[in-house]
C-alpha atoms as one frame of an Amber mdcrd trajectory, in Angstrom:
protein
  -0.043   0.173  -0.001   2.822   2.419   0.621   4.361   1.645  -2.627   1.152
   2.447  -4.284   0.791   5.673  -2.423   4.338   6.491  -3.283   3.916   6.052
  -6.957   0.697   8.018  -6.863   2.503  10.756  -5.014   5.297  10.656  -7.637
   3.023  10.817 -10.718   0.946  13.503  -9.136   4.074  15.452  -8.328   4.753
  15.796 -11.968   1.307  17.341 -12.685   1.875  20.439 -10.661  -0.914  22.073
  -8.539  -2.954  18.972  -8.715  -0.075  17.013  -7.149  -0.118  19.475  -4.357
  -3.676  19.103  -3.624  -3.332  15.367  -3.646  -0.402  15.449  -1.429  -2.189
  17.540   1.138  -5.032  15.126   1.103  -2.789  12.247   1.538  -0.844  13.895
   4.396  -4.227  14.831   5.989  -5.000  11.176   6.171  -1.772  10.173   7.725
  -2.187   9.382  11.408   0.839  11.534  12.360  -0.876  14.441  10.521  -3.974
  13.878  12.698  -1.967  13.938  15.916  -0.070  17.101  14.855  -3.496  18.629
  14.148  -4.915  17.701  17.340  -1.742  18.935  19.103  -2.156  22.261  17.122
  -5.793  22.585  18.074  -4.986  21.521  21.920  -2.184  24.394  21.884  -4.507
  26.826  20.614  -7.132  26.013  22.985  -4.559  25.901  26.006  -3.389  29.384
  25.130  -7.025  30.622  25.145  -7.387  29.007  28.480  -4.177  30.485  29.523
  -5.312  33.885  28.763  -8.660  33.407  30.643  -6.757  31.986  33.624  -4.415
  34.900  33.735  -7.412  37.328  33.754  -8.934  35.167  36.526  -5.414  34.947
  38.315  -5.118  38.745  38.266  -8.639  39.253  39.671  -7.847  36.658  42.458
  -4.468  38.117  43.123  -6.074  41.563  43.580  -8.893  40.262  45.818  -6.290
  38.196  47.913  -4.082  41.364  48.336  -7.121  43.546  49.387  -8.621  40.815
  51.493  -5.128  40.265  53.159  -4.718  43.854  54.142  -8.304  44.019  55.261
  -7.866  40.847  57.426  -4.464  41.858  58.696  -6.067  45.264  59.714  -8.878
  43.366  61.549  -6.595  41.092  63.162  -4.517  44.033  64.540  -7.602  45.899
  65.595  -8.967  42.662  67.433  -5.392  42.100  69.157  -5.470  45.704  70.291
  -9.024  45.166  71.726  -8.106  41.904  73.344  -5.392  43.504  75.047  -7.479
  46.362  76.259 -10.228  44.168  77.580  -7.644  41.997  79.292  -6.352  45.110
  81.243 -10.094  46.119  81.954 -10.787  42.752  83.299  -7.868  42.643  85.508
  -8.645  46.245  86.477 -12.378  45.502  87.188 -11.256  42.082  89.218  -9.161
  44.147  91.349 -11.943  46.796  91.841 -14.505  44.157  92.609 -12.241  42.539
  95.279 -11.732  45.902  96.843 -15.374  46.545  96.879 -16.169  43.126  98.299
 -13.893  43.799 101.207 -15.327  47.192 101.718 -18.848  45.905 101.707 -17.909
  43.121 104.021 -16.249  45.805 106.489 -19.588  48.029 105.960 -21.752  45.146
 106.845 -19.866  44.325 110.094 -20.035  48.213 110.799 -23.700  48.190 110.392
 -24.181  45.051 112.377 -22.085  46.705 115.229 -24.041  50.078 114.912 -27.358
  48.179 115.091 -26.277  46.356 118.212 -25.214  49.747 119.746 -28.514  51.170
 118.875 -30.423  48.322 120.236 -28.465  48.652 123.632 -28.798  52.601 123.449
 -32.590  52.249 122.952 -32.814  49.706 125.880 -30.873  52.082 127.961 -33.108
  55.046 127.101 -36.185  52.910 127.824 -34.811  52.130 131.125 -34.071  55.756
 131.795 -37.378  56.801 130.576 -38.969  54.357 133.107 -36.976  55.684 135.758
 -37.757  59.258 134.995 -41.373  58.441 134.629 -41.429  56.737 137.912 -39.397
  59.665 139.617 -41.568  62.200 137.940 -44.537  60.452 139.300 -42.975  60.523
 142.637 -42.004  64.125 142.407 -45.741  65.114 141.192 -47.197  63.224 144.132
 -44.786  65.035 146.520 -45.434  68.509 145.097 -49.157  67.669 145.360 -48.816
  66.636 148.929 -46.644  69.667 149.606 -49.517  72.045 148.028 -51.970  70.216
 150.234 -49.853  70.674 153.292 -49.436  74.441 152.550 -53.094  74.788 152.018
 -53.717  72.999 155.435 -51.190  75.178 157.112
């Protein structure tokens, strides 16, 4: 079969432009030519995809750069806030402990003052009872003296 094709190609080569057309037709039918054509199509498609991918890559790179800057700034702000809040927590914990001890001391003082008030109230009630008793005696004495003066 190769011999036949070779002879056909030779005879067609002599005829000029018809030979070129036949030669192109024979080369197109060869398996290597099909592979070469497929590779050229594949190369064209890959170049097209590469251009599309470069555009997508540029967009993604821009997004990544912008997002990285935003996230880095957000992280720095969050770290600063964490540091501030940690300090506030420590400060408020110390304040809470101080106030708790003050509350305990004030509750003890209130308890002592309440006890003193009860004692003072009891003393005043005793003094009032004594005064009322003495006053009654004095009033009776005054009335007795008035009666005595009237008799004299």
